C-alpha positions in Angstrom: -68.6 60.4 -105.2 -65.1 58.9 -105.1 -65.9 56.6 -108.1 -67.3 59.6 -110.1 -64.2 61.6 -109.4 -62.0 58.7 -110.4 -63.9 58.3 -113.7 -63.6 62.0 -114.4 -59.9 61.9 -113.8 -59.4 58.9 -116.0 -61.3 60.6 -118.8 -59.3 63.7 -118.5 -56.1 61.7 -118.6 -57.2 59.7 -121.7 -58.1 62.8 -123.7 -54.6 64.1 -124.2 -53.3 60.6 -124.8 -55.8 60.2 -127.6 -54.9 63.5 -129.1 -51.2 62.8 -128.8 -51.7 59.4 -130.5 -53.3 61.2 -133.4 -50.8 64.0 -133.7 -47.8 61.6 -133.9 -49.6 59.2 -136.3 -48.1 57.1 -137.7 -45.4 55.9 -135.3 -45.4 52.3 -136.5 -46.0 50.4 -139.7 -49.4 50.6 -141.4 -51.2 47.5 -142.7 -53.4 47.9 -145.8 -55.7 45.0 -146.5 -56.7 44.4 -150.1 -59.7 42.2 -150.2 -59.1 41.1 -153.8 -56.5 38.8 -155.4 -52.9 39.9 -156.3 -52.6 41.3 -159.8 -56.1 42.7 -160.0 -56.7 46.4 -160.8 -57.6 47.1 -157.2 -54.4 45.5 -156.0 -52.2 47.5 -158.4 -53.9 50.7 -157.4 -53.4 49.9 -153.7 -49.7 49.2 -154.1 -49.1 52.3 -156.3 -50.8 54.6 -153.8 -49.2 52.9 -150.8 -45.7 53.4 -152.2 -46.4 57.1 -152.6 -48.0 57.5 -149.1 -44.9 56.1 -147.5 -43.0 59.2 -148.5 -45.7 61.5 -147.1 -46.3 59.6 -143.8 -42.6 58.6 -143.3 -43.6 55.1 -142.3 -43.6 51.6 -143.7 -46.9 50.5 -145.3 -47.4 46.8 -145.8 -50.0 45.7 -148.4 -51.6 42.3 -147.7 -54.1 40.5 -149.9 -57.1 38.9 -148.1 -59.4 37.7 -150.9 -62.4 35.4 -150.5 -66.2 35.4 -150.2 -66.6 38.3 -152.6 -64.2 40.5 -150.6 -66.1 40.2 -147.3 -63.2 38.3 -145.6 -60.7 41.1 -146.0 -63.4 43.8 -145.3 -64.4 42.0 -142.0 -60.8 42.0 -140.8 -60.6 45.8 -141.1 -64.2 46.3 -139.8 -63.2 44.5 -136.6 -59.9 46.3 -136.2 -59.0 49.1 -133.8 -59.9 52.6 -135.1 -56.3 53.8 -134.8 -55.4 54.0 -138.5 -52.9 51.2 -138.5 -55.1 48.8 -140.4 -56.9 50.1 -143.4 -58.8 48.6 -146.4 -58.4 49.1 -150.1 -61.4 47.7 -151.9 -63.4 48.0 -155.1 -66.9 49.3 -155.6 -68.1 45.7 -155.2 -68.1 46.2 -151.5 -71.3 48.3 -152.0 -72.9 45.2 -153.5 -72.2 42.7 -150.8 -75.1 43.8 -148.5 -77.4 42.9 -151.4 -76.3 39.3 -151.7 -74.9 38.4 -148.3 -77.4 39.3 -145.6 -75.4 37.4 -143.0 -72.2 39.5 -143.4 -70.3 39.7 -140.1 -70.1 43.5 -140.4 -72.4 46.3 -141.5 -70.9 48.0 -144.6 -72.5 51.4 -143.8 -71.8 51.5 -140.1 -68.7 49.4 -139.4 -66.4 50.9 -142.0 -65.2 54.5 -142.3 -64.9 55.8 -145.9 -61.7 57.8 -146.2 -61.0 58.6 -149.9 -61.7 57.1 -153.3 -58.3 56.4 -155.0 -59.4 56.0 -158.6 -62.1 55.3 -161.1 -61.1 52.2 -163.0 -62.7 52.0 -166.4 -62.9 48.5 -167.8 -63.0 46.8 -171.1 -65.2 44.1 -172.6 -62.8 41.3 -173.7 -63.3 38.2 -175.8 -61.1 35.5 -177.2 -60.4 35.9 -181.0 -61.5 32.2 -181.3 -65.1 33.3 -180.6 -65.4 35.2 -183.8 -66.9 38.2 -182.1 -65.5 41.6 -183.1 -68.0 44.2 -181.7 -70.2 44.5 -178.6 -73.3 44.5 -180.8 -72.3 41.1 -182.2 -71.9 39.8 -178.7 -75.4 41.1 -177.7 -76.9 39.6 -180.9 -75.4 36.2 -180.1 -76.9 36.4 -176.6 -80.3 37.3 -178.0 -80.2 34.3 -180.4 -79.2 31.8 -177.7 -80.6 33.0 -174.3 -78.5 31.8 -171.4 -75.9 30.2 -173.6 -73.4 33.0 -173.6 -71.2 32.8 -170.5 -69.2 35.5 -168.8 -66.5 35.3 -166.2 -66.1 37.6 -163.2 -63.9 37.9 -160.2 -66.7 36.7 -158.0 -70.4 37.2 -157.2 -71.1 40.9 -156.7 -67.6 41.8 -157.7 -67.1 45.0 -159.8 -66.7 42.8 -162.9 -69.9 41.0 -162.2 -71.9 44.2 -161.6 -70.6 45.7 -164.8 -72.0 42.8 -166.8 -75.3 42.8 -164.9 -75.8 46.5 -165.9 -74.9 45.6 -169.5 -77.4 42.7 -169.4 -80.2 44.8 -168.0 -79.6 47.6 -170.6 -79.4 45.2 -173.5 -82.3 43.0 -172.2 -80.4 39.7 -172.7 -79.9 36.6 -170.7 -76.4 35.4 -169.8 -74.8 32.7 -167.6 -72.5 33.9 -164.9 -69.3 31.9 -164.1 -67.6 33.5 -161.0 -63.9 33.1 -160.3 -61.7 33.8 -157.3 -60.3 36.9 -158.9 -59.9 38.9 -162.1 -56.7 37.1 -163.3 -58.5 33.7 -163.3 -61.5 35.0 -165.1 -59.4 36.7 -167.7 -57.2 33.6 -168.2 -60.3 31.4 -168.8 -61.8 34.0 -171.2 -58.5 33.9 -173.2 -58.7 30.1 -173.2 -62.2 30.2 -174.6 -63.8 28.5 -171.6 -66.1 31.5 -171.1 -67.3 33.9 -173.8 -66.3 37.3 -172.4 -65.3 39.2 -169.3 -65.4 42.9 -168.3 -62.2 43.8 -166.4 -59.8 46.6 -165.9 -57.6 47.2 -169.0 -54.5 46.9 -166.9 -55.5 43.3 -165.8 -56.0 42.1 -169.4 -53.4 44.1 -171.2 -50.8 41.3 -171.4 -53.4 39.0 -173.0 -54.3 41.7 -175.5 -50.7 42.3 -176.4 -50.3 38.5 -176.9 -53.4 38.5 -179.2 -55.1 36.1 -176.8 -57.9 38.6 -176.1 -59.4 41.5 -178.0 -61.2 44.5 -176.5 -64.5 45.2 -178.1 -65.8 48.0 -175.9 -64.7 50.1 -172.9 -66.8 51.4 -170.0 -65.1 54.8 -169.9 -67.0 58.0 -170.8 -64.6 58.6 -173.7 -62.1 56.5 -175.7 -58.9 55.7 -173.8 -55.7 57.0 -175.3 -54.2 53.6 -174.6 -56.7 51.8 -176.9 -58.0 54.6 -179.2 -59.5 52.1 -181.6 -61.8 50.5 -179.0 -65.3 52.2 -178.9 -67.1 53.0 -175.6 -70.2 51.1 -174.7 -72.1 54.3 -175.2 -70.9 54.4 -178.8 -72.6 51.0 -179.3 -76.0 52.6 -178.5 -76.5 51.5 -174.9 -77.6 54.1 -172.5 -76.2 52.9 -169.1 -74.1 53.9 -166.1 -70.9 51.9 -165.8 -67.7 52.4 -163.9 -66.0 50.8 -161.0 -64.0 52.6 -158.3 -61.2 51.7 -155.9 -61.2 53.3 -152.4 -59.5 53.5 -149.1 -61.5 52.8 -145.9 -60.9 52.2 -142.2 -62.7 50.7 -139.2 -65.7 52.5 -137.6 -65.0 54.9 -134.8 -62.0 56.6 -136.4 -61.6 60.2 -135.0 -62.4 62.8 -137.7 -58.9 64.3 -137.4 -57.3 61.0 -138.1 -59.6 60.3 -141.1 -58.6 63.8 -142.5 -54.9 63.2 -141.9 -55.0 59.9 -143.9 -57.3 61.4 -146.5 -54.8 64.3 -147.0 -51.8 61.9 -147.2 -53.6 59.8 -149.9 -54.7 62.9 -151.8 -51.1 64.2 -151.8 -49.9 60.8 -153.1 -52.5 60.8 -155.9 -51.2 64.1 -157.1 -47.6 62.9 -157.4 -46.2 62.7 -160.9 -45.2 59.0 -160.4 -48.7 58.0 -159.4 -50.3 60.0 -162.2 -47.9 58.3 -164.7 -48.8 54.8 -163.4 -52.5 55.6 -163.4 -52.3 56.7 -167.0 -50.7 53.4 -167.9 -53.6 51.6 -166.1 -56.2 53.9 -167.7 -57.2 54.7 -164.1 -58.7 58.2 -163.5 -58.7 60.4 -160.3 -62.0 61.0 -158.6 -61.3 63.6 -155.9 -63.9 63.6 -153.1 -64.1 64.4 -149.4 -64.6 61.6 -146.9 -68.2 62.7 -146.5 -68.8 62.6 -150.3 -67.2 59.2 -150.5 -69.6 57.9 -147.8 -72.6 59.2 -149.7 -71.4 57.5 -152.8 -71.1 54.2 -151.0 -74.6 54.6 -149.4 -76.2 55.5 -152.7 -74.5 52.5 -154.5 -75.6 50.1 -151.8 -79.2 51.1 -152.5 -78.9 50.9 -156.3 -77.1 47.6 -156.1 -79.8 46.0 -154.0 -82.3 46.9 -156.7 -80.1 45.6 -159.5 -79.1 42.3 -157.8 -82.6 41.6 -156.6 -83.4 41.0 -160.2 -80.1 39.4 -161.2 -79.6 36.9 -158.5 -82.6 34.8 -157.2 -82.9 34.5 -153.5 -82.0 30.8 -153.5 -78.8 31.5 -155.4 -77.4 34.1 -153.0 -74.4 33.1 -150.9 -75.0 32.4 -147.2 
C-alpha cells in the first residue's frame, strides 16, 4: 500500500512539472539537425526557417549538419533524443525512402519520429553540362534509349530526393540508367558540371550558380508549372511524361512528444513560414509552401514510405541495397 501511495504521489508531482516544462518551452537553445550536407536545398530551407523561428520562440536555434548513410545518421540522432523539443530534425522526403533500402535502420521511421510540419515543396530541375550537347529532356531520354545503361546520373545519395526523382523519371520513360551516388547535392552537381556524369535532378537553388556561370543548363523542371525564375525551361509534363514528381522538406522530432508541444512548434514554424522575409527567400529558391497539420504530414510520410518501397523494389536489386 505504501509503495502504491508513493507511486501515485510521484505521478501527481510529475504531471505539473511536465505541463510547466511545455508551457515555458523553450527556455534554452534548440538544436536542429539537418541530415544532409551544407549548401543543399534542405539545408538552406532549414536555416531560413530557423532564423525566423528564433524571433517567434525568443530563443537561440543552432542548425547542425549530420549527413551520411542516406540521411539515416542524422535522423537516428533525433530519433534517439529526448521528446522535449530541444533537438529536432529537418530532412527531405528521402527519409520516406530509407525503410525501403535499409532494413537494418537503427530507428523506425514511422514510429520513432514525430512529424511536425512540412516546411516547403522543393521543385527541382534536370540539369546537364553544355558539353553533352543535350538541349531537351526528350533528347536525354532518346540518348538513354539508344544506349541502355550508358547514361549516368548523379544524386545526393542512394534513396535521396534527387535519386527518387530520377527513378520516377526512369520508370515513366521506360529507360535504363546508371546511378552514381554522391555524399550530397553540391558534389553531384559539381560532377555534372564537369561532365563526369550526364545529368542530375536537384533543387534550382543548389545549381543556380552553375547555371549562371553557363556550366550547367536546365532542360526541364519538376514543378507543376513553369517557374518565374526560369520561365524558358519547360516542365517535365510539357515533355509528355505523365508522372508525379516533387520533393519536400519537413520538420520532425523524436517519438513521444506531447501533442501540445508538437502543436506549439508547428505553430511557431507556420508563423515563420508566413513572414515576408521567408516568403522572399523561398521565392528566390523556387520553394513553395505546403501547409499541413501534423496529422496530415504524418499521413504523407506513411503513404510515401509505401509507394517508395514499391518503386525502389524495382530500381535497386536486393543485393545492391546498403546494409
